[in-house]
N, CA, C and O atoms as a printed pandas DataFrame, in Angstrom:
     atom_number atom_name residue_name chain_id  residue_number  x_coord  y_coord  z_coord
0              1         N          MET        A               1    0.829   -1.204    0.026
1              2        CA          MET        A               1   -0.016    0.007   -0.022
2              3         C          MET        A               1    0.901    1.278   -0.008
3              4         O          MET        A               1    2.071    1.262    0.373
4              5         N          GLU        A               2    0.294    2.279   -0.427
5              6        CA          GLU        A               2    1.026    3.542   -0.462
6              7         C          GLU        A               2    1.158    4.074    0.955
7              8         O          GLU        A               2    0.242    3.921    1.763
8              9         N          PRO        A               3    2.286    4.697    1.265
9             10        CA          PRO        A               3    2.465    5.261    2.578
10            11         C          PRO        A               3    1.615    6.501    2.759
11            12         O          PRO        A               3    1.226    6.798    3.889
12            13         N          ILE        A               4    1.309    7.235    1.710
13            14        CA          ILE        A               4    0.461    8.444    1.863
14            15         C          ILE        A               4   -0.956    8.101    2.184
15            16         O          ILE        A               4   -1.565    8.762    3.025
16            17         N          SER        A               5   -1.529    7.067    1.538
17            18        CA          SER        A               5   -2.890    6.659    1.826
18            19         C          SER        A               5   -2.971    6.086    3.260
19            20         O          SER        A               5   -3.969    6.299    3.949
20            21         N          LEU        A               6   -1.970    5.393    3.692
21            22        CA          LEU        A               6   -1.974    4.904    5.074
22            23         C          LEU        A               6   -1.930    6.066    6.091
23            24         O          LEU        A               6   -2.595    6.046    7.127
24            25         N          LEU        A               7   -1.106    7.086    5.739
25            26        CA          LEU        A               7   -1.003    8.271    6.586
26            27         C          LEU        A               7   -2.325    9.014    6.648
27            28         O          LEU        A               7   -2.752    9.403    7.735
28            29         N          VAL        A               8   -2.984    9.225    5.523
29            30        CA          VAL        A               8   -4.268    9.878    5.498
30            31         C          VAL        A               8   -5.352    9.122    6.226
31            32         O          VAL        A               8   -6.191    9.728    6.892
32            33         N          GLY        A               9   -5.348    7.790    6.109
33            34        CA          GLY        A               9   -6.311    6.979    6.870
34            35         C          GLY        A               9   -6.035    7.058    8.376
35            36         O          GLY        A               9   -6.978    7.107    9.166
36            37         N          GLY        A              10   -4.763    7.070    8.787
37            38        CA          GLY        A              10   -4.501    7.207   10.173
38            39         C          GLY        A              10   -4.879    8.546   10.744
39            40         O          GLY        A              10   -5.371    8.621   11.870
40            41         N          VAL        A              11   -4.651    9.656    9.958
41            42        CA          VAL        A              11   -5.069   10.944   10.420
42            43         C          VAL        A              11   -6.576   11.067   10.513
43            44         O          VAL        A              11   -7.094   11.675   11.450
44            45         N          LEU        A              12   -7.289   10.493    9.543
45            46        CA          LEU        A              12   -8.802   10.496    9.622
46            47         C          LEU        A              12   -9.302    9.719   10.810
47            48         O          LEU        A              12  -10.251   10.145   11.468
48            49         N          LEU        A              13   -8.690    8.589   11.104
49            50        CA          LEU        A              13   -9.033    7.781   12.273
50            51         C          LEU        A              13   -8.825    8.555   13.544
51            52         O          LEU        A              13   -9.695    8.591   14.414
52            53         N          ALA        A              14   -7.633    9.196   13.656
53            54        CA          ALA        A              14   -7.304    9.919   14.855
54            55         C          ALA        A              14   -8.210   11.167   14.992
55            56         O          ALA        A              14   -8.610   11.519   16.101
56            57         N          ALA        A              15   -8.522   11.818   13.886
57            58        CA          ALA        A              15   -9.456   13.021   13.977
58            59         C          ALA        A              15  -10.869   12.583   14.412
59            60         O          ALA        A              15  -11.527   13.277   15.187
60            61         N          GLY        A              16  -11.306   11.471   13.923
61            62        CA          GLY        A              16  -12.637   10.926   14.317
62            63         C          GLY        A              16  -12.662   10.568   15.797
63            64         O          GLY        A              16  -13.621   10.858   16.511
64            65         N          PHE        A              17  -11.578    9.927   16.239
65            66        CA          PHE        A              17  -11.503    9.548   17.705
66            67         C          PHE        A              17  -11.481   10.770   18.577
67            68         O          PHE        A              17  -12.167   10.811   19.598
68            69         N          VAL        A              18  -10.701   11.780   18.199
69            70        CA          VAL        A              18  -10.630   13.067   19.015
70            71         C          VAL        A              18  -11.953   13.771   19.000
71            72         O          VAL        A              18  -12.427   14.227   20.041
72            73         N          ALA        A              19  -12.570   13.872   17.823
73            74        CA          ALA        A              19  -13.904   14.503   17.684
74            75         C          ALA        A              19  -14.936   13.811   18.535
75            76         O          ALA        A              19  -15.767   14.455   19.175
76            77         N          GLY        A              20  -14.879   12.496   18.538
77            78        CA          GLY        A              20  -15.849   11.690   19.338
78            79         C          GLY        A              20  -15.638   11.946   20.838
79            80         O          GLY        A              20  -16.601   12.044   21.598
80            81         N          ARG        A              21  -14.379   12.051   21.249
81            82        CA          ARG        A              21  -14.105   12.255   22.685
82            83         C          ARG        A              21  -14.463   13.642   23.159
83            84         O          ARG        A              21  -14.978   13.817   24.263
84            85         N          LEU        A              22  -14.191   14.634   22.321
85            86        CA          LEU        A              22  -14.486   16.055   22.677
86            87         C          LEU        A              22  -15.984   16.414   22.522
87            88         O          LEU        A              22  -16.528   17.255   23.239
88            89         N          GLY        A              23  -16.598   15.751   21.576
89            90        CA          GLY        A              23  -18.026   16.072   21.317
90            91         C          GLY        A              23  -18.998   15.301   22.188
91            92         O          GLY        A              23  -20.208   15.514   22.120
92            93         N          ARG        A              24  -18.478   14.424   22.990
93            94        CA          ARG        A              24  -19.373   13.635   23.808
94            95         C          ARG        A              24  -20.004   14.527   24.929
95            96         O          ARG        A              24  -19.339   15.311   25.606
96            97         N          ARG        A              25  -21.328   14.337   25.058
97            98        CA          ARG        A              25  -22.056   15.081   26.098
98            99         C          ARG        A              25  -22.401   14.073   27.174
99           100         O          ARG        A              25  -22.648   12.895   26.914
100          101         N          PRO        A              26  -22.409   14.598   28.426
101          102        CA          PRO        A              26  -22.802   13.677   29.520
102          103         C          PRO        A              26  -24.316   13.394   29.382
103          104         O          PRO        A              26  -25.054   14.249   28.895
104          105         N          PRO        A              27  -24.767   12.237   29.795
105          106        CA          PRO        A              27  -26.217   11.902   29.665
106          107         C          PRO        A              27  -26.998   12.831   30.579
107          108         O          PRO        A              27  -26.535   13.166   31.670
108          109         N          PRO        A              28  -28.186   13.251   30.139
109          110        CA          PRO        A              28  -28.991   14.095   30.992
110          111         C          PRO        A              28  -29.430   13.349   32.258
111          112         O          PRO        A              28  -29.619   12.133   32.207
112          113         N          PRO        A              29  -29.594   14.027   33.367
113          114        CA          PRO        A              29  -30.087   13.389   34.547
114          115         C          PRO        A              29  -31.555   12.861   34.356
115          116         O          PRO        A              29  -32.364   13.482   33.666
116          117         N          PRO        A              30  -31.847   11.747   34.967
117          118        CA          PRO        A              30  -33.238   11.248   34.816
118          119         C          PRO        A              30  -34.245   12.205   35.440
119          120         O          PRO        A              30  -33.941   12.852   36.443
120          121         N          PRO        A              31  -35.438   12.304   34.863
121          122        CA          PRO        A              31  -36.445   13.210   35.494
122          123         C          PRO        A              31  -36.852   12.658   36.854
123          124         O          PRO        A              31  -36.895   11.446   37.067
124          125         N          PRO        A              32  -37.152   13.590   37.778
125          126        CA          PRO        A              32  -37.586   13.111   39.086
126          127         C          PRO        A              32  -38.908   12.307   38.959
127          128         O          PRO        A              32  -39.843   12.692   38.256
128          129         N          MET        A              33  -38.920   11.197   39.667
129          130        CA          MET        A              33  -40.091   10.341   39.560
130          131         C          MET        A              33  -41.036   10.632   40.728
131          132         O          MET        A              33  -40.646   10.576   41.895
132          133         N          THR        A              34  -42.229   10.928   40.397
133          134        CA          THR        A              34  -43.278   11.112   41.417
134          135         C          THR        A              34  -44.282    9.995   41.285
135          136         O          THR        A              34  -44.930    9.855   40.248
136          137         N          PRO        A              35  -44.415    9.200   42.324
137          138        CA          PRO        A              35  -45.392    8.082   42.188
138          139         C          PRO        A              35  -46.781    8.654   42.171
139          140         O          PRO        A              35  -47.178    9.392   43.073
140          141         N          LEU        A              36  -47.530    8.301   41.119
141          142        CA          LEU        A              36  -48.864    8.831   40.912
142          143         C          LEU        A              36  -49.854    7.666   40.897
143          144         O          LEU        A              36  -49.511    6.537   40.547
144          145         N          CYS        A              37  -51.051    7.966   41.276
145          146        CA          CYS        A              37  -52.164    7.053   41.186
146          147         C          CYS        A              37  -52.743    7.132   39.758
147          148         O          CYS        A              37  -52.315    7.947   38.940
148          149         N          GLY        A              38  -53.709    6.276   39.493
149          150        CA          GLY        A              38  -54.321    6.265   38.176
150          151         C          GLY        A              38  -55.104    7.546   37.892
151          152         O          GLY        A              38  -55.361    7.863   36.731
152          153         N          CYS        A              39  -55.478    8.270   38.916
153          154        CA          CYS        A              39  -56.199    9.531   38.722
154          155         C          CYS        A              39  -55.211   10.697   38.463
155          156         O          CYS        A              39  -55.637   11.803   38.130
156          157         N          GLY        A              40  -53.919   10.449   38.613
157          158        CA          GLY        A              40  -52.980   11.468   38.343
158          159         C          GLY        A              40  -52.508   12.206   39.618
159          160         O          GLY        A              40  -51.720   13.145   39.505
160          161         N          HIS        A              41  -52.945   11.831   40.770
161          162        CA          HIS        A              41  -52.576   12.532   41.990
162          163         C          HIS        A              41  -51.605   11.642   42.778
163          164         O          HIS        A              41  -51.588   10.418   42.641
164          165         N          ALA        A              42  -50.817   12.299   43.586
165          166        CA          ALA        A              42  -49.780   11.593   44.421
166          167         C          ALA        A              42  -50.392   10.977   45.620
167          168         O          ALA        A              42  -51.573   11.198   45.889
168          169         N          LEU        A              43  -49.624   10.194   46.375
169          170        CA          LEU        A              43  -50.105    9.585   47.585
170          171         C          LEU        A              43  -50.490   10.605   48.652
171          172         O          LEU        A              43  -51.345   10.333   49.495
172          173         N          SER        A              44  -49.872   11.756   48.618
173          174        CA          SER        A              44  -50.183   12.810   49.604
174          175         C          SER        A              44  -51.596   13.359   49.406
175          176         O          SER        A              44  -52.137   13.975   50.324
176          177         N          GLN        A              45  -52.191   13.163   48.275
177          178        CA          GLN        A              45  -53.554   13.652   47.995
178          179         C          GLN        A              45  -54.638   12.644   48.400
179          180         O          GLN        A              45  -55.834   12.903   48.274
180          181         N          HIS        A              46  -54.182   11.504   48.884
181          182        CA          HIS        A              46  -55.175   10.421   49.278
182          183         C          HIS        A              46  -55.185   10.290   50.784
183          184         O          HIS        A              46  -54.151   10.444   51.435
184          185         N          ASP        A              47  -56.353   10.005   51.342
185          186        CA          ASP        A              47  -56.504    9.800   52.773
186          187         C          ASP        A              47  -55.867    8.438   53.124
187          188         O          ASP        A              47  -56.026    7.455   52.400
188          189         N          ARG        A              48  -55.157    8.417   54.231
189          190        CA          ARG        A              48  -54.464    7.219   54.611
190          191         C          ARG        A              48  -55.398    6.070   55.088
191          192         O          ARG        A              48  -55.111    4.895   54.861
192          193         N          GLU        A              49  -56.475    6.426   55.727
193          194        CA          GLU        A              49  -57.359    5.375   56.248
194          195         C          GLU        A              49  -58.293    4.854   55.153
195          196         O          GLU        A              49  -58.446    3.644   54.990
196          197         N          THR        A              50  -58.909    5.758   54.412
197          198        CA          THR        A              50  -59.950    5.310   53.488
198          199         C          THR        A              50  -59.376    5.137   52.056
199          200         O          THR        A              50  -60.019    4.527   51.202
200          201         N          SER        A              51  -58.189    5.667   51.808
201          202        CA          SER        A              51  -57.527    5.666   50.456
202          203         C          SER        A              51  -58.282    6.466   49.406
203          204         O          SER        A              51  -57.950    6.378   48.225
204          205         N          THR        A              52  -59.291    7.247   49.797
205          206        CA          THR        A              52  -59.971    8.064   48.810
206          207         C          THR        A              52  -59.197    9.328   48.527
207          208         O          THR        A              52  -58.441    9.808   49.370
208          209         N          CYS        A              53  -59.387    9.861   47.347
209          210        CA          CYS        A              53  -58.668   11.042   46.909
210          211         C          CYS        A              53  -59.504   12.254   47.343
211          212         O          CYS        A              53  -60.716   12.308   47.134
212          213         N          TYR        A              54  -58.805   13.233   47.959
213          214        CA          TYR        A              54  -59.514   14.466   48.363
214          215         C          TYR        A              54  -59.087   15.666   47.462
215          216         O          TYR        A              54  -59.381   16.811   47.804
216          217         N          ALA        A              55  -58.448   15.435   46.401
217          218        CA          ALA        A              55  -58.094   16.507   45.500
218          219         C          ALA        A              55  -59.260   16.985   44.666
219          220         O          ALA        A              55  -60.271   16.289   44.571
220          221         N          GLU        A              56  -59.151   18.135   44.068
221          222        CA          GLU        A              56  -60.209   18.660   43.210
222          223         C          GLU        A              56  -59.725   18.749   41.808
223          224         O          GLU        A              56  -58.540   18.969   41.558
224          225         N          LEU        A              57  -60.641   18.579   40.876
225          226        CA          LEU        A              57  -60.291   18.711   39.432
226          227         C          LEU        A              57  -61.013   19.935   38.841
227          228         O          LEU        A              57  -62.134   20.271   39.222
228          229         N          ARG        A              58  -60.310   20.589   37.883
229          230        CA          ARG        A              58  -60.915   21.741   37.257
230          231         C          ARG        A              58  -61.683   21.263   36.007
231          232         O          ARG        A              58  -61.091   20.660   35.112
232          233         N          ARG        A              59  -62.959   21.526   35.951
233          234        CA          ARG        A              59  -63.793   21.140   34.834
234          235         C          ARG        A              59  -64.357   22.413   34.165
235          236         O          ARG        A              59  -64.580   23.439   34.808
236          237         N          ASP        A              60  -64.572   22.294   32.865
237          238        CA          ASP        A              60  -65.203   23.376   32.146
238          239         C          ASP        A              60  -66.692   23.365   32.404
239          240         O          ASP        A              60  -67.315   22.307   32.496
240          241         N          THR        A              61  -67.247   24.538   32.519
241          242        CA          THR        A              61  -68.709   24.618   32.696
242          243         C          THR        A              61  -69.273   25.357   31.529
243          244         O          THR        A              61  -68.612   26.233   30.970
244          245         N          PHE        A              62  -70.501   25.022   31.136
245          246        CA          PHE        A              62  -71.214   25.586   30.032
246          247         C          PHE        A              62  -72.561   26.069   30.415
247          248         O          PHE        A              62  -73.170   25.502   31.322
248          249         N          ASP        A              63  -73.071   27.090   29.778
249          250        CA          ASP        A              63  -74.411   27.611   30.110
250          251         C          ASP        A              63  -75.465   26.819   29.331
251          252         O          ASP        A              63  -75.135   25.825   28.684
252          253         N          ARG        A              64  -76.738   27.255   29.388
253          254        CA          ARG        A              64  -77.826   26.472   28.764
254          255         C          ARG        A              64  -77.698   26.462   27.240
255          256         O          ARG        A              64  -78.193   25.535   26.599
256          257         N          ARG        A              65  -77.056   27.453   26.646
257          258        CA          ARG        A              65  -76.922   27.473   25.236
258          259         C          ARG        A              65  -75.703   26.710   24.762
259          260         O          ARG        A              65  -75.465   26.645   23.556
260          261         N          GLY        A              66  -74.959   26.157   25.617
261          262        CA          GLY        A              66  -73.794   25.404   25.276
262          263         C          GLY        A              66  -72.494   26.204   25.147
263          264         O          GLY        A              66  -71.488   25.693   24.655
264          265         N          ARG        A              67  -72.526   27.432   25.583
265          266        CA          ARG        A              67  -71.322   28.300   25.532
266          267         C          ARG        A              67  -70.504   28.085   26.786
267          268         O          ARG        A              67  -71.018   27.844   27.878
268          269         N          TRP        A              68  -69.213   28.183   26.574
269          270        CA          TRP        A              68  -68.299   28.036   27.722
270          271         C          TRP        A              68  -68.441   29.182   28.682
271          272         O          TRP        A              68  -68.402   30.343   28.275
272          273         N          SER        A              69  -68.611   28.867   29.994
273          274        CA          SER        A              69  -68.860   29.936   30.929
274          275         C          SER        A              69  -67.811   29.957   32.053
275          276         O          SER        A              69  -67.965   30.719   33.008
276          277         N          GLY        A              70  -66.772   29.156   31.967
277          278        CA          GLY        A              70  -65.747   29.251   32.988
278          279         C          GLY        A              70  -65.353   27.879   33.492
279          280         O          GLY        A              70  -65.561   26.877   32.807
280          281         N          HIS        A              71  -64.804   27.829   34.646
281          282        CA          HIS        A              71  -64.314   26.571   35.301
282          283         C          HIS        A              71  -65.075   26.369   36.624
283          284         O          HIS        A              71  -65.510   27.314   37.282
284          285         N          SER        A              72  -65.201   25.128   36.957
285          286        CA          SER        A              72  -65.682   24.748   38.281
286          287         C          SER        A              72  -64.798   23.692   38.878
287          288         O          SER        A              72  -64.198   22.918   38.132
288          289         N          TRP        A              73  -64.689   23.621   40.150
289          290        CA          TRP        A              73  -63.867   22.655   40.804
290          291         C          TRP        A              73  -64.787   21.543   41.397
291          292         O          TRP        A              73  -65.717   21.801   42.161
292          293         N          VAL        A              74  -64.458   20.290   40.988
293          294        CA          VAL        A              74  -65.268   19.128   41.407
294          295         C          VAL        A              74  -64.329   18.147   42.158
295          296         O          VAL        A              74  -63.136   18.077   41.862
296          297         N          PRO        A              75  -64.856   17.435   43.079
297          298        CA          PRO        A              75  -63.993   16.472   43.750
298          299         C          PRO        A              75  -63.550   15.317   42.849
299          300         O          PRO        A              75  -64.284   14.921   41.944
300          301         N          CYS        A              76  -62.390   14.793   43.087
301          302        CA          CYS        A              76  -61.830   13.666   42.275
302          303         C          CYS        A              76  -62.650   12.413   42.576
303          304         O          CYS        A              76  -63.021   12.172   43.725
304          305         N          THR        A              77  -62.927   11.635   41.568
305          306        CA          THR        A              77  -63.766   10.462   41.752
306          307         C          THR        A              77  -62.965    9.187   42.085
307          308         O          THR        A              77  -63.517    8.087   42.118
308          309         N          CYS        A              78  -61.659    9.358   42.330
309          310        CA          CYS        A              78  -60.818    8.182   42.623
310          311         C          CYS        A              78  -61.269    7.586   44.017
311          312         O          CYS        A              78  -61.435    8.323   44.989
312          313         N          ARG        A              79  -61.448    6.310   44.067
313          314        CA          ARG        A              79  -61.933    5.700   45.304
314          315         C          ARG        A              79  -60.815    4.971   46.087
315          316         O          ARG        A              79  -60.982    4.666   47.268
316          317         N          GLN        A              80  -59.710    4.703   45.439
317          318        CA          GLN        A              80  -58.601    3.977   46.147
318          319         C          GLN        A              80  -57.306    4.325   45.470
319          320         O          GLN        A              80  -57.248    4.431   44.245
320          321         N          TYR        A              81  -56.238    4.510   46.272
321          322        CA          TYR        A              81  -54.918    4.796   45.712
322          323         C          TYR        A              81  -54.335    3.466   45.180
323          324         O          TYR        A              81  -54.241    2.483   45.915
324          325         N          VAL        A              82  -53.957    3.457   43.925
325          326        CA          VAL        A              82  -53.463    2.229   43.287
326          327         C          VAL        A              82  -52.036    2.359   42.874
327          328         O          VAL        A              82  -51.515    1.473   42.196
328          329         N          GLY        A              83  -51.360    3.446   43.258
329          330        CA          GLY        A              83  -49.966    3.673   42.884
330          331         C          GLY        A              83  -49.036    2.866   43.770
331          332         O          GLY        A              83  -49.497    2.074   44.592
332          333         N          PRO        A              84  -47.724    3.058   43.612
333          334        CA          PRO        A              84  -46.715    2.346   44.420
334          335         C          PRO        A              84  -46.821    2.751   45.871
335          336         O          PRO        A              84  -47.046    3.914   46.209
336          337         N          ARG        A              85  -46.652    1.745   46.724
337          338        CA          ARG        A              85  -46.771    2.002   48.168
338          339         C          ARG        A              85  -45.366    2.331   48.758
339          340         O          ARG        A              85  -44.362    1.828   48.254
340          341         N          PRO        A              86  -45.299    3.128   49.766
341          342        CA          PRO        A              86  -44.027    3.407   50.404
342          343         C          PRO        A              86  -43.531    2.090   51.076
343          344         O          PRO        A              86  -44.345    1.285   51.528
344          345         N          ILE        A              87  -42.274    1.894   51.132
345          346        CA          ILE        A              87  -41.684    0.628   51.563
346          347         C          ILE        A              87  -41.944    0.367   53.051
347          348         O          ILE        A              87  -41.952   -0.790   53.470
348          349         N          ASP        A              88  -42.159    1.429   53.871
349          350        CA          ASP        A              88  -42.413    1.166   55.242
350          351         C          ASP        A              88  -43.814    0.601   55.487
351          352         O          ASP        A              88  -44.042   -0.108   56.467
352          353         N          GLU        A              89  -44.745    0.922   54.592
353          354        CA          GLU        A              89  -46.098    0.361   54.742
354          355         C          GLU        A              89  -46.196   -1.085   54.206
355          356         O          GLU        A              89  -47.159   -1.785   54.518
356          357         N          VAL        A              90  -45.253   -1.519   53.439
357          358        CA          VAL        A              90  -45.286   -2.827   52.899
358          359         C          VAL        A              90  -44.841   -3.844   53.996
359          360         O          VAL        A              90  -45.458   -4.898   54.149
360          361         N          PHE        A              91  -43.810   -3.526   54.723
361          362        CA          PHE        A              91  -43.260   -4.425   55.710
362          363         C          PHE        A              91  -43.788   -4.335   57.121
363          364         O          PHE        A              91  -43.773   -5.312   57.870
364          365         N          ALA        A              92  -44.271   -3.111   57.491
365          366        CA          ALA        A              92  -44.730   -2.968   58.872
366          367         C          ALA        A              92  -45.889   -1.982   58.897
367          368         O          ALA        A              92  -45.804   -0.936   58.255
368          369         N          PRO        A              93  -46.951   -2.272   59.604
369          370        CA          PRO        A              93  -48.063   -1.315   59.688
370          371         C          PRO        A              93  -47.662   -0.075   60.501
371          372         O          PRO        A              93  -46.699   -0.134   61.266
372          373         N          ARG        A              94  -48.340    0.977   60.360
373          374        CA          ARG        A              94  -48.058    2.177   61.148
374          375         C          ARG        A              94  -48.322    1.922   62.607
375          376         O          ARG        A              94  -49.299    1.257   62.950
376          377         N          LEU        A              95  -47.479    2.432   63.471
377          378        CA          LEU        A              95  -47.647    2.218   64.894
378          379         C          LEU        A              95  -48.209    3.423   65.589
379          380         O          LEU        A              95  -48.930    3.305   66.579
380          381         N          LEU        A              96  -47.876    4.595   65.065
381          382        CA          LEU        A              96  -48.317    5.817   65.700
382          383         C          LEU        A              96  -49.210    6.594   64.736
383          384         O          LEU        A              96  -48.925    6.566   63.539
384          385         N          PRO        A              97  -50.220    7.253   65.144
385          386        CA          PRO        A              97  -50.821    7.256   66.439
386          387         C          PRO        A              97  -51.584    6.003   66.751
387          388         O          PRO        A              97  -52.059    5.335   65.833
388          389         N          PRO        A              98  -51.720    5.659   67.990
389          390        CA          PRO        A              98  -52.484    4.415   68.248
390          391         C          PRO        A              98  -53.942    4.522   67.858
391          392         O          PRO        A              98  -54.579    5.568   67.977
392          393         N          SER        A              99  -54.431    3.413   67.395
393          394        CA          SER        A              99  -55.830    3.433   66.938
394          395         C          SER        A              99  -56.701    3.169   68.138
395          396         O          SER        A              99  -56.351    2.387   69.022
396          397         N          ILE        A             100  -57.887    3.858   68.159
397          398        CA          ILE        A             100  -58.862    3.704   69.273
398          399         C          ILE        A             100  -59.885    2.692   68.798
399          400         O          ILE        A             100  -60.565    2.908   67.794
400          401         N          ASP        A             101  -59.990    1.628   69.494
401          402        CA          ASP        A             101  -61.004    0.561   69.177
402          403         C          ASP        A             101  -62.187    0.647   70.020
403          404         O          ASP        A             101  -63.106   -0.159   69.880
């Protein structure tokens, strides 16, 4: 082989290696994960004893003629939290406050 073509190939290989090293970006951090229920609300929006959701949803309201007249807040219809459970609730029940029987 010709020495000049080997030299050109080596230079191209080295330039590609250097460009790949310098142009590398660190991977973006993963987005923060918020455990959500099927209704879209977090565990903090659900009652611990009954597991019902006490958040409110914004709904559009319309007048008699069908025209948009604003927003109204209605309670969430979620009846039970179905998202991931905290690890302390999986292995041991809550001890405090004591339940009154």
